[in-house]
mmJSON file of the N, C-alpha and C atoms, coordinates in Angstrom:
{"data_MODEL":{"atom_site":{
"group_PDB":["ATOM","ATOM","ATOM","ATOM","ATOM","ATOM","ATOM","ATOM","ATOM","ATOM","ATOM","ATOM","ATOM","ATOM","ATOM","ATOM","ATOM","ATOM","ATOM","ATOM","ATOM","ATOM","ATOM","ATOM","ATOM","ATOM","ATOM","ATOM","ATOM","ATOM","ATOM","ATOM","ATOM","ATOM","ATOM","ATOM","ATOM","ATOM","ATOM","ATOM","ATOM","ATOM","ATOM","ATOM","ATOM","ATOM","ATOM","ATOM","ATOM","ATOM","ATOM","ATOM","ATOM","ATOM","ATOM","ATOM","ATOM","ATOM","ATOM","ATOM","ATOM","ATOM","ATOM","ATOM","ATOM","ATOM","ATOM","ATOM","ATOM","ATOM","ATOM","ATOM","ATOM","ATOM","ATOM","ATOM","ATOM","ATOM","ATOM","ATOM","ATOM","ATOM","ATOM","ATOM","ATOM","ATOM","ATOM","ATOM","ATOM","ATOM","ATOM","ATOM","ATOM","ATOM","ATOM","ATOM","ATOM","ATOM","ATOM","ATOM","ATOM","ATOM","ATOM","ATOM","ATOM","ATOM","ATOM","ATOM","ATOM","ATOM","ATOM","ATOM","ATOM","ATOM","ATOM","ATOM","ATOM","ATOM","ATOM","ATOM","ATOM","ATOM","ATOM","ATOM","ATOM","ATOM","ATOM","ATOM","ATOM","ATOM","ATOM","ATOM","ATOM","ATOM","ATOM","ATOM","ATOM","ATOM","ATOM","ATOM","ATOM","ATOM","ATOM","ATOM","ATOM","ATOM","ATOM","ATOM","ATOM","ATOM","ATOM","ATOM","ATOM","ATOM","ATOM","ATOM","ATOM","ATOM","ATOM","ATOM","ATOM","ATOM","ATOM","ATOM","ATOM","ATOM","ATOM","ATOM","ATOM","ATOM","ATOM","ATOM","ATOM","ATOM","ATOM","ATOM","ATOM","ATOM","ATOM","ATOM","ATOM","ATOM","ATOM","ATOM","ATOM","ATOM","ATOM","ATOM","ATOM","ATOM","ATOM","ATOM","ATOM","ATOM","ATOM","ATOM","ATOM","ATOM","ATOM","ATOM","ATOM","ATOM","ATOM","ATOM","ATOM","ATOM","ATOM","ATOM","ATOM","ATOM","ATOM","ATOM","ATOM","ATOM","ATOM","ATOM"],
"id":[1,2,3,4,5,6,7,8,9,10,11,12,13,14,15,16,17,18,19,20,21,22,23,24,25,26,27,28,29,30,31,32,33,34,35,36,37,38,39,40,41,42,43,44,45,46,47,48,49,50,51,52,53,54,55,56,57,58,59,60,61,62,63,64,65,66,67,68,69,70,71,72,73,74,75,76,77,78,79,80,81,82,83,84,85,86,87,88,89,90,91,92,93,94,95,96,97,98,99,100,101,102,103,104,105,106,107,108,109,110,111,112,113,114,115,116,117,118,119,120,121,122,123,124,125,126,127,128,129,130,131,132,133,134,135,136,137,138,139,140,141,142,143,144,145,146,147,148,149,150,151,152,153,154,155,156,157,158,159,160,161,162,163,164,165,166,167,168,169,170,171,172,173,174,175,176,177,178,179,180,181,182,183,184,185,186,187,188,189,190,191,192,193,194,195,196,197,198,199,200,201,202,203,204,205,206,207,208,209,210,211,212,213,214,215,216],
"type_symbol":["N","C","C","N","C","C","N","C","C","N","C","C","N","C","C","N","C","C","N","C","C","N","C","C","N","C","C","N","C","C","N","C","C","N","C","C","N","C","C","N","C","C","N","C","C","N","C","C","N","C","C","N","C","C","N","C","C","N","C","C","N","C","C","N","C","C","N","C","C","N","C","C","N","C","C","N","C","C","N","C","C","N","C","C","N","C","C","N","C","C","N","C","C","N","C","C","N","C","C","N","C","C","N","C","C","N","C","C","N","C","C","N","C","C","N","C","C","N","C","C","N","C","C","N","C","C","N","C","C","N","C","C","N","C","C","N","C","C","N","C","C","N","C","C","N","C","C","N","C","C","N","C","C","N","C","C","N","C","C","N","C","C","N","C","C","N","C","C","N","C","C","N","C","C","N","C","C","N","C","C","N","C","C","N","C","C","N","C","C","N","C","C","N","C","C","N","C","C","N","C","C","N","C","C","N","C","C","N","C","C","N","C","C","N","C","C"],
"label_atom_id":["N","CA","C","N","CA","C","N","CA","C","N","CA","C","N","CA","C","N","CA","C","N","CA","C","N","CA","C","N","CA","C","N","CA","C","N","CA","C","N","CA","C","N","CA","C","N","CA","C","N","CA","C","N","CA","C","N","CA","C","N","CA","C","N","CA","C","N","CA","C","N","CA","C","N","CA","C","N","CA","C","N","CA","C","N","CA","C","N","CA","C","N","CA","C","N","CA","C","N","CA","C","N","CA","C","N","CA","C","N","CA","C","N","CA","C","N","CA","C","N","CA","C","N","CA","C","N","CA","C","N","CA","C","N","CA","C","N","CA","C","N","CA","C","N","CA","C","N","CA","C","N","CA","C","N","CA","C","N","CA","C","N","CA","C","N","CA","C","N","CA","C","N","CA","C","N","CA","C","N","CA","C","N","CA","C","N","CA","C","N","CA","C","N","CA","C","N","CA","C","N","CA","C","N","CA","C","N","CA","C","N","CA","C","N","CA","C","N","CA","C","N","CA","C","N","CA","C","N","CA","C","N","CA","C","N","CA","C","N","CA","C","N","CA","C","N","CA","C","N","CA","C"],
"label_alt_id":[null,null,null,null,null,null,null,null,null,null,null,null,null,null,null,null,null,null,null,null,null,null,null,null,null,null,null,null,null,null,null,null,null,null,null,null,null,null,null,null,null,null,null,null,null,null,null,null,null,null,null,null,null,null,null,null,null,null,null,null,null,null,null,null,null,null,null,null,null,null,null,null,null,null,null,null,null,null,null,null,null,null,null,null,null,null,null,null,null,null,null,null,null,null,null,null,null,null,null,null,null,null,null,null,null,null,null,null,null,null,null,null,null,null,null,null,null,null,null,null,null,null,null,null,null,null,null,null,null,null,null,null,null,null,null,null,null,null,null,null,null,null,null,null,null,null,null,null,null,null,null,null,null,null,null,null,null,null,null,null,null,null,null,null,null,null,null,null,null,null,null,null,null,null,null,null,null,null,null,null,null,null,null,null,null,null,null,null,null,null,null,null,null,null,null,null,null,null,null,null,null,null,null,null,null,null,null,null,null,null,null,null,null,null,null,null],
"label_comp_id":["UNK","UNK","UNK","UNK","UNK","UNK","UNK","UNK","UNK","UNK","UNK","UNK","UNK","UNK","UNK","UNK","UNK","UNK","UNK","UNK","UNK","UNK","UNK","UNK","UNK","UNK","UNK","UNK","UNK","UNK","UNK","UNK","UNK","UNK","UNK","UNK","UNK","UNK","UNK","UNK","UNK","UNK","UNK","UNK","UNK","UNK","UNK","UNK","UNK","UNK","UNK","UNK","UNK","UNK","UNK","UNK","UNK","UNK","UNK","UNK","UNK","UNK","UNK","UNK","UNK","UNK","UNK","UNK","UNK","UNK","UNK","UNK","UNK","UNK","UNK","UNK","UNK","UNK","UNK","UNK","UNK","UNK","UNK","UNK","UNK","UNK","UNK","UNK","UNK","UNK","UNK","UNK","UNK","UNK","UNK","UNK","UNK","UNK","UNK","UNK","UNK","UNK","UNK","UNK","UNK","UNK","UNK","UNK","UNK","UNK","UNK","UNK","UNK","UNK","UNK","UNK","UNK","UNK","UNK","UNK","UNK","UNK","UNK","UNK","UNK","UNK","UNK","UNK","UNK","UNK","UNK","UNK","UNK","UNK","UNK","UNK","UNK","UNK","UNK","UNK","UNK","UNK","UNK","UNK","UNK","UNK","UNK","UNK","UNK","UNK","UNK","UNK","UNK","UNK","UNK","UNK","UNK","UNK","UNK","UNK","UNK","UNK","UNK","UNK","UNK","UNK","UNK","UNK","UNK","UNK","UNK","UNK","UNK","UNK","UNK","UNK","UNK","UNK","UNK","UNK","UNK","UNK","UNK","UNK","UNK","UNK","UNK","UNK","UNK","UNK","UNK","UNK","UNK","UNK","UNK","UNK","UNK","UNK","UNK","UNK","UNK","UNK","UNK","UNK","UNK","UNK","UNK","UNK","UNK","UNK","UNK","UNK","UNK","UNK","UNK","UNK"],
"label_asym_id":["A","A","A","A","A","A","A","A","A","A","A","A","A","A","A","A","A","A","A","A","A","A","A","A","A","A","A","A","A","A","A","A","A","A","A","A","A","A","A","A","A","A","A","A","A","A","A","A","A","A","A","A","A","A","A","A","A","A","A","A","A","A","A","A","A","A","A","A","A","A","A","A","A","A","A","A","A","A","A","A","A","A","A","A","A","A","A","A","A","A","A","A","A","A","A","A","A","A","A","A","A","A","A","A","A","A","A","A","A","A","A","A","A","A","A","A","A","A","A","A","A","A","A","A","A","A","A","A","A","A","A","A","A","A","A","A","A","A","A","A","A","A","A","A","A","A","A","A","A","A","A","A","A","A","A","A","A","A","A","A","A","A","A","A","A","A","A","A","A","A","A","A","A","A","A","A","A","A","A","A","A","A","A","A","A","A","A","A","A","A","A","A","A","A","A","A","A","A","A","A","A","A","A","A","A","A","A","A","A","A","A","A","A","A","A","A"],
"label_entity_id":["1","1","1","1","1","1","1","1","1","1","1","1","1","1","1","1","1","1","1","1","1","1","1","1","1","1","1","1","1","1","1","1","1","1","1","1","1","1","1","1","1","1","1","1","1","1","1","1","1","1","1","1","1","1","1","1","1","1","1","1","1","1","1","1","1","1","1","1","1","1","1","1","1","1","1","1","1","1","1","1","1","1","1","1","1","1","1","1","1","1","1","1","1","1","1","1","1","1","1","1","1","1","1","1","1","1","1","1","1","1","1","1","1","1","1","1","1","1","1","1","1","1","1","1","1","1","1","1","1","1","1","1","1","1","1","1","1","1","1","1","1","1","1","1","1","1","1","1","1","1","1","1","1","1","1","1","1","1","1","1","1","1","1","1","1","1","1","1","1","1","1","1","1","1","1","1","1","1","1","1","1","1","1","1","1","1","1","1","1","1","1","1","1","1","1","1","1","1","1","1","1","1","1","1","1","1","1","1","1","1","1","1","1","1","1","1"],
"label_seq_id":[1,1,1,2,2,2,3,3,3,4,4,4,5,5,5,6,6,6,7,7,7,8,8,8,9,9,9,10,10,10,11,11,11,12,12,12,13,13,13,14,14,14,15,15,15,16,16,16,17,17,17,18,18,18,19,19,19,20,20,20,21,21,21,22,22,22,23,23,23,24,24,24,25,25,25,26,26,26,27,27,27,28,28,28,29,29,29,30,30,30,31,31,31,32,32,32,33,33,33,34,34,34,35,35,35,36,36,36,37,37,37,38,38,38,39,39,39,40,40,40,41,41,41,42,42,42,43,43,43,44,44,44,45,45,45,46,46,46,47,47,47,48,48,48,49,49,49,50,50,50,51,51,51,52,52,52,53,53,53,54,54,54,55,55,55,56,56,56,57,57,57,58,58,58,59,59,59,60,60,60,61,61,61,62,62,62,63,63,63,64,64,64,65,65,65,66,66,66,67,67,67,68,68,68,69,69,69,70,70,70,71,71,71,72,72,72],
"pdbx_PDB_ins_code":[null,null,null,null,null,null,null,null,null,null,null,null,null,null,null,null,null,null,null,null,null,null,null,null,null,null,null,null,null,null,null,null,null,null,null,null,null,null,null,null,null,null,null,null,null,null,null,null,null,null,null,null,null,null,null,null,null,null,null,null,null,null,null,null,null,null,null,null,null,null,null,null,null,null,null,null,null,null,null,null,null,null,null,null,null,null,null,null,null,null,null,null,null,null,null,null,null,null,null,null,null,null,null,null,null,null,null,null,null,null,null,null,null,null,null,null,null,null,null,null,null,null,null,null,null,null,null,null,null,null,null,null,null,null,null,null,null,null,null,null,null,null,null,null,null,null,null,null,null,null,null,null,null,null,null,null,null,null,null,null,null,null,null,null,null,null,null,null,null,null,null,null,null,null,null,null,null,null,null,null,null,null,null,null,null,null,null,null,null,null,null,null,null,null,null,null,null,null,null,null,null,null,null,null,null,null,null,null,null,null,null,null,null,null,null,null],
"Cartn_x":[3.111,3.336,2.22,2.606,1.637,1.138,-0.136,-0.717,-1.167,-0.96,-1.366,-2.104,-3.329,-4.124,-4.208,-3.639,-3.652,-4.59,-5.548,-6.517,-7.27,-7.468,-8.171,-7.253,-5.982,-5.015,-4.148,-3.777,-2.822,-1.588,-0.486,0.786,0.678,1.335,2.329,1.768,0.468,-0.119,0.32,0.317,0.759,2.193,3.077,4.467,4.522,3.779,3.783,3.211,2.148,1.565,2.523,3.241,4.23,5.35,5.82,6.889,6.451,5.24,4.726,4.612,4.102,3.943,5.297,6.299,7.638,8.265,7.985,8.536,8.042,6.882,6.295,6.788,7.555,8.042,9.445,9.779,11.133,11.93,13.272,14.083,13.811,13.695,13.421,11.946,11.069,9.633,9.25,8.139,7.701,6.385,6.238,5.037,4.528,3.252,2.632,1.76,2.018,1.253,0.482,-0.819,-1.643,-2.382,-2.622,-3.339,-3.841,-4.602,-5.198,-4.637,-3.671,-3.058,-1.693,-1.652,-0.444,0.835,0.807,2.066,2.705,1.92,2.462,3.441,3.302,4.198,5.646,5.964,7.348,7.798,6.895,7.251,7.577,6.775,7.022,8.325,8.517,9.731,10.98,10.955,12.098,12.35,11.275,11.409,12.014,11.473,11.921,13.412,13.825,15.236,16.13,15.65,16.456,16.664,15.76,15.865,16.641,17.078,17.896,17.109,15.8,14.991,14.989,14.485,14.491,13.095,13.007,11.765,11.798,10.974,10.938,10.193,9.08,8.269,7.509,7.426,6.657,5.984,4.668,3.95,2.698,2.364,1.085,0.063,-1.121,-2.2,-3.347,-4.366,-5.522,-6.125,-6.163,-6.799,-5.825,-4.515,-3.558,-2.177,-1.72,-0.374,-0.282,0.817,1.133,2.647,3.11,4.548,4.817,5.83,6.227,7.609,7.725,8.943,9.459,10.776,11.394,12.19,11.862,12.564,13.964,14.933,16.33,16.683],
"Cartn_y":[24.109,22.696,22.138,21.407,20.782,19.494,19.185,17.965,17.049,15.748,14.728,13.638,13.36,12.306,11.128,10.0,8.805,7.733,8.165,7.224,6.506,5.21,4.41,3.807,4.214,3.683,2.617,1.588,0.599,0.641,0.127,0.208,-0.483,0.113,1.184,2.595,2.771,4.087,5.175,4.935,6.003,6.47,5.54,5.905,6.744,6.346,7.089,8.495,8.622,9.947,10.819,10.2,10.937,11.438,10.588,10.968,12.167,12.111,13.199,14.499,14.402,15.597,16.203,15.358,15.87,16.59,16.118,16.751,18.188,18.494,19.831,20.8,20.291,21.132,21.662,22.768,23.306,22.705,22.606,22.102,22.878,22.144,22.753,22.756,22.603,22.572,21.201,21.18,19.941,19.45,18.13,17.455,16.56,16.684,15.797,14.801,13.517,12.464,11.703,11.564,10.771,9.714,8.576,7.507,6.482,5.519,4.504,3.104,2.979,1.675,1.648,1.1,1.19,0.673,-0.413,-0.852,0.221,1.178,2.235,3.121,3.218,4.067,3.666,2.395,1.929,2.058,1.78,1.887,3.329,4.269,5.69,6.123,5.713,6.073,5.589,4.332,3.77,4.543,4.829,5.56,6.945,7.667,9.036,9.048,8.134,8.075,7.669,6.78,6.356,7.499,8.476,9.637,10.791,10.598,11.61,12.676,12.496,13.455,13.084,13.981,13.769,13.425,12.347,12.018,12.758,13.804,14.622,13.883,13.245,12.52,11.423,10.256,9.145,8.43,8.287,7.655,6.945,5.867,5.228,6.0,6.159,6.852,5.87,6.325,5.473,4.925,5.75,5.35,4.986,5.042,4.744,5.248,6.238,6.757,8.222,8.833,10.226,10.311,10.934,11.112,12.517,13.143,14.484,14.359,14.888,14.749,16.145,16.351,17.609,17.307,18.012,17.816,18.381,17.63,18.083,18.643],
"Cartn_z":[11.956,11.768,10.884,9.86,8.979,9.626,9.426,9.985,8.858,9.086,8.12,8.875,8.459,9.088,8.12,8.525,7.674,8.253,9.064,9.642,8.528,8.734,7.732,6.695,6.687,5.724,6.391,5.617,6.105,5.205,5.704,4.976,3.624,2.617,2.709,2.55,2.511,2.23,3.227,4.552,5.46,5.202,4.849,4.552,3.271,2.267,0.995,1.175,1.967,2.217,3.031,3.981,4.772,3.864,2.971,2.033,1.195,0.657,-0.181,0.622,1.857,2.698,3.045,3.316,3.638,2.451,1.238,0.037,-0.109,0.46,0.342,1.424,2.399,3.493,3.203,3.852,3.81,4.956,4.809,5.916,7.204,8.301,9.595,9.967,8.981,9.266,9.827,10.563,11.192,10.612,10.639,10.159,11.273,11.6,12.569,11.805,12.013,11.353,12.422,12.222,13.135,12.319,12.954,12.268,13.258,12.722,13.588,13.345,12.448,12.151,12.826,14.058,14.883,14.233,13.429,12.795,11.905,11.435,10.573,11.336,12.653,13.439,13.234,13.394,13.223,11.775,10.835,9.412,9.032,9.505,9.218,9.878,11.13,11.86,11.12,10.691,9.946,8.649,7.919,6.659,6.895,7.867,8.158,8.501,9.375,9.783,8.623,7.752,6.601,5.612,5.64,4.747,5.385,6.642,7.306,8.043,8.177,8.918,10.395,11.234,12.675,13.187,13.972,14.659,15.992,16.112,17.32,18.427,18.048,19.022,18.294,18.91,18.341,19.495,19.401,20.5,20.012,20.731,20.498,21.315,20.743,21.439,21.653,22.32,22.587,21.299,20.269,19.014,17.903,18.161,17.098,17.433,16.656,16.877,16.491,16.941,16.609,16.486,15.427,15.232,14.705,15.251,14.803,14.17,12.967,12.157,11.823,11.952,11.52,10.252,9.197,7.92,8.02,7.528,7.509,6.147],
"occupancy":[1.0,1.0,1.0,1.0,1.0,1.0,1.0,1.0,1.0,1.0,1.0,1.0,1.0,1.0,1.0,1.0,1.0,1.0,1.0,1.0,1.0,1.0,1.0,1.0,1.0,1.0,1.0,1.0,1.0,1.0,1.0,1.0,1.0,1.0,1.0,1.0,1.0,1.0,1.0,1.0,1.0,1.0,1.0,1.0,1.0,1.0,1.0,1.0,1.0,1.0,1.0,1.0,1.0,1.0,1.0,1.0,1.0,1.0,1.0,1.0,1.0,1.0,1.0,1.0,1.0,1.0,1.0,1.0,1.0,1.0,1.0,1.0,1.0,1.0,1.0,1.0,1.0,1.0,1.0,1.0,1.0,1.0,1.0,1.0,1.0,1.0,1.0,1.0,1.0,1.0,1.0,1.0,1.0,1.0,1.0,1.0,1.0,1.0,1.0,1.0,1.0,1.0,1.0,1.0,1.0,1.0,1.0,1.0,1.0,1.0,1.0,1.0,1.0,1.0,1.0,1.0,1.0,1.0,1.0,1.0,1.0,1.0,1.0,1.0,1.0,1.0,1.0,1.0,1.0,1.0,1.0,1.0,1.0,1.0,1.0,1.0,1.0,1.0,1.0,1.0,1.0,1.0,1.0,1.0,1.0,1.0,1.0,1.0,1.0,1.0,1.0,1.0,1.0,1.0,1.0,1.0,1.0,1.0,1.0,1.0,1.0,1.0,1.0,1.0,1.0,1.0,1.0,1.0,1.0,1.0,1.0,1.0,1.0,1.0,1.0,1.0,1.0,1.0,1.0,1.0,1.0,1.0,1.0,1.0,1.0,1.0,1.0,1.0,1.0,1.0,1.0,1.0,1.0,1.0,1.0,1.0,1.0,1.0,1.0,1.0,1.0,1.0,1.0,1.0,1.0,1.0,1.0,1.0,1.0,1.0,1.0,1.0,1.0,1.0,1.0,1.0],
"B_iso_or_equiv":[0.0,0.0,0.0,0.0,0.0,0.0,0.0,0.0,0.0,0.0,0.0,0.0,0.0,0.0,0.0,0.0,0.0,0.0,0.0,0.0,0.0,0.0,0.0,0.0,0.0,0.0,0.0,0.0,0.0,0.0,0.0,0.0,0.0,0.0,0.0,0.0,0.0,0.0,0.0,0.0,0.0,0.0,0.0,0.0,0.0,0.0,0.0,0.0,0.0,0.0,0.0,0.0,0.0,0.0,0.0,0.0,0.0,0.0,0.0,0.0,0.0,0.0,0.0,0.0,0.0,0.0,0.0,0.0,0.0,0.0,0.0,0.0,0.0,0.0,0.0,0.0,0.0,0.0,0.0,0.0,0.0,0.0,0.0,0.0,0.0,0.0,0.0,0.0,0.0,0.0,0.0,0.0,0.0,0.0,0.0,0.0,0.0,0.0,0.0,0.0,0.0,0.0,0.0,0.0,0.0,0.0,0.0,0.0,0.0,0.0,0.0,0.0,0.0,0.0,0.0,0.0,0.0,0.0,0.0,0.0,0.0,0.0,0.0,0.0,0.0,0.0,0.0,0.0,0.0,0.0,0.0,0.0,0.0,0.0,0.0,0.0,0.0,0.0,0.0,0.0,0.0,0.0,0.0,0.0,0.0,0.0,0.0,0.0,0.0,0.0,0.0,0.0,0.0,0.0,0.0,0.0,0.0,0.0,0.0,0.0,0.0,0.0,0.0,0.0,0.0,0.0,0.0,0.0,0.0,0.0,0.0,0.0,0.0,0.0,0.0,0.0,0.0,0.0,0.0,0.0,0.0,0.0,0.0,0.0,0.0,0.0,0.0,0.0,0.0,0.0,0.0,0.0,0.0,0.0,0.0,0.0,0.0,0.0,0.0,0.0,0.0,0.0,0.0,0.0,0.0,0.0,0.0,0.0,0.0,0.0,0.0,0.0,0.0,0.0,0.0,0.0],
"pdbx_formal_charge":[null,null,null,null,null,null,null,null,null,null,null,null,null,null,null,null,null,null,null,null,null,null,null,null,null,null,null,null,null,null,null,null,null,null,null,null,null,null,null,null,null,null,null,null,null,null,null,null,null,null,null,null,null,null,null,null,null,null,null,null,null,null,null,null,null,null,null,null,null,null,null,null,null,null,null,null,null,null,null,null,null,null,null,null,null,null,null,null,null,null,null,null,null,null,null,null,null,null,null,null,null,null,null,null,null,null,null,null,null,null,null,null,null,null,null,null,null,null,null,null,null,null,null,null,null,null,null,null,null,null,null,null,null,null,null,null,null,null,null,null,null,null,null,null,null,null,null,null,null,null,null,null,null,null,null,null,null,null,null,null,null,null,null,null,null,null,null,null,null,null,null,null,null,null,null,null,null,null,null,null,null,null,null,null,null,null,null,null,null,null,null,null,null,null,null,null,null,null,null,null,null,null,null,null,null,null,null,null,null,null,null,null,null,null,null,null],
"auth_seq_id":[1,1,1,2,2,2,3,3,3,4,4,4,5,5,5,6,6,6,7,7,7,8,8,8,9,9,9,10,10,10,11,11,11,12,12,12,13,13,13,14,14,14,15,15,15,16,16,16,17,17,17,18,18,18,19,19,19,20,20,20,21,21,21,22,22,22,23,23,23,24,24,24,25,25,25,26,26,26,27,27,27,28,28,28,29,29,29,30,30,30,31,31,31,32,32,32,33,33,33,34,34,34,35,35,35,36,36,36,37,37,37,38,38,38,39,39,39,40,40,40,41,41,41,42,42,42,43,43,43,44,44,44,45,45,45,46,46,46,47,47,47,48,48,48,49,49,49,50,50,50,51,51,51,52,52,52,53,53,53,54,54,54,55,55,55,56,56,56,57,57,57,58,58,58,59,59,59,60,60,60,61,61,61,62,62,62,63,63,63,64,64,64,65,65,65,66,66,66,67,67,67,68,68,68,69,69,69,70,70,70,71,71,71,72,72,72],
"auth_comp_id":["UNK","UNK","UNK","UNK","UNK","UNK","UNK","UNK","UNK","UNK","UNK","UNK","UNK","UNK","UNK","UNK","UNK","UNK","UNK","UNK","UNK","UNK","UNK","UNK","UNK","UNK","UNK","UNK","UNK","UNK","UNK","UNK","UNK","UNK","UNK","UNK","UNK","UNK","UNK","UNK","UNK","UNK","UNK","UNK","UNK","UNK","UNK","UNK","UNK","UNK","UNK","UNK","UNK","UNK","UNK","UNK","UNK","UNK","UNK","UNK","UNK","UNK","UNK","UNK","UNK","UNK","UNK","UNK","UNK","UNK","UNK","UNK","UNK","UNK","UNK","UNK","UNK","UNK","UNK","UNK","UNK","UNK","UNK","UNK","UNK","UNK","UNK","UNK","UNK","UNK","UNK","UNK","UNK","UNK","UNK","UNK","UNK","UNK","UNK","UNK","UNK","UNK","UNK","UNK","UNK","UNK","UNK","UNK","UNK","UNK","UNK","UNK","UNK","UNK","UNK","UNK","UNK","UNK","UNK","UNK","UNK","UNK","UNK","UNK","UNK","UNK","UNK","UNK","UNK","UNK","UNK","UNK","UNK","UNK","UNK","UNK","UNK","UNK","UNK","UNK","UNK","UNK","UNK","UNK","UNK","UNK","UNK","UNK","UNK","UNK","UNK","UNK","UNK","UNK","UNK","UNK","UNK","UNK","UNK","UNK","UNK","UNK","UNK","UNK","UNK","UNK","UNK","UNK","UNK","UNK","UNK","UNK","UNK","UNK","UNK","UNK","UNK","UNK","UNK","UNK","UNK","UNK","UNK","UNK","UNK","UNK","UNK","UNK","UNK","UNK","UNK","UNK","UNK","UNK","UNK","UNK","UNK","UNK","UNK","UNK","UNK","UNK","UNK","UNK","UNK","UNK","UNK","UNK","UNK","UNK","UNK","UNK","UNK","UNK","UNK","UNK"],
"auth_asym_id":["A","A","A","A","A","A","A","A","A","A","A","A","A","A","A","A","A","A","A","A","A","A","A","A","A","A","A","A","A","A","A","A","A","A","A","A","A","A","A","A","A","A","A","A","A","A","A","A","A","A","A","A","A","A","A","A","A","A","A","A","A","A","A","A","A","A","A","A","A","A","A","A","A","A","A","A","A","A","A","A","A","A","A","A","A","A","A","A","A","A","A","A","A","A","A","A","A","A","A","A","A","A","A","A","A","A","A","A","A","A","A","A","A","A","A","A","A","A","A","A","A","A","A","A","A","A","A","A","A","A","A","A","A","A","A","A","A","A","A","A","A","A","A","A","A","A","A","A","A","A","A","A","A","A","A","A","A","A","A","A","A","A","A","A","A","A","A","A","A","A","A","A","A","A","A","A","A","A","A","A","A","A","A","A","A","A","A","A","A","A","A","A","A","A","A","A","A","A","A","A","A","A","A","A","A","A","A","A","A","A","A","A","A","A","A","A"],
"auth_atom_id":["N","CA","C","N","CA","C","N","CA","C","N","CA","C","N","CA","C","N","CA","C","N","CA","C","N","CA","C","N","CA","C","N","CA","C","N","CA","C","N","CA","C","N","CA","C","N","CA","C","N","CA","C","N","CA","C","N","CA","C","N","CA","C","N","CA","C","N","CA","C","N","CA","C","N","CA","C","N","CA","C","N","CA","C","N","CA","C","N","CA","C","N","CA","C","N","CA","C","N","CA","C","N","CA","C","N","CA","C","N","CA","C","N","CA","C","N","CA","C","N","CA","C","N","CA","C","N","CA","C","N","CA","C","N","CA","C","N","CA","C","N","CA","C","N","CA","C","N","CA","C","N","CA","C","N","CA","C","N","CA","C","N","CA","C","N","CA","C","N","CA","C","N","CA","C","N","CA","C","N","CA","C","N","CA","C","N","CA","C","N","CA","C","N","CA","C","N","CA","C","N","CA","C","N","CA","C","N","CA","C","N","CA","C","N","CA","C","N","CA","C","N","CA","C","N","CA","C","N","CA","C","N","CA","C","N","CA","C","N","CA","C","N","CA","C","N","CA","C","N","CA","C"],
"pdbx_PDB_model_num":[1,1,1,1,1,1,1,1,1,1,1,1,1,1,1,1,1,1,1,1,1,1,1,1,1,1,1,1,1,1,1,1,1,1,1,1,1,1,1,1,1,1,1,1,1,1,1,1,1,1,1,1,1,1,1,1,1,1,1,1,1,1,1,1,1,1,1,1,1,1,1,1,1,1,1,1,1,1,1,1,1,1,1,1,1,1,1,1,1,1,1,1,1,1,1,1,1,1,1,1,1,1,1,1,1,1,1,1,1,1,1,1,1,1,1,1,1,1,1,1,1,1,1,1,1,1,1,1,1,1,1,1,1,1,1,1,1,1,1,1,1,1,1,1,1,1,1,1,1,1,1,1,1,1,1,1,1,1,1,1,1,1,1,1,1,1,1,1,1,1,1,1,1,1,1,1,1,1,1,1,1,1,1,1,1,1,1,1,1,1,1,1,1,1,1,1,1,1,1,1,1,1,1,1,1,1,1,1,1,1,1,1,1,1,1,1]
}}}
């Protein structure tokens, strides 16, 4: 599973970095995105679903958020 840390970034940067990271994956591979800007969680989730990928897990954490995405 590839990991992407977008801590310190505010929207739209986390979404753009997630998009770029997903482009580098093969279908079926997973990407874990973590960050400290909680509003980015919903923005990333919306973007991922609009592109037809699967959100495996999305959660707020003590320091921000964590989301796992499976590329379709």
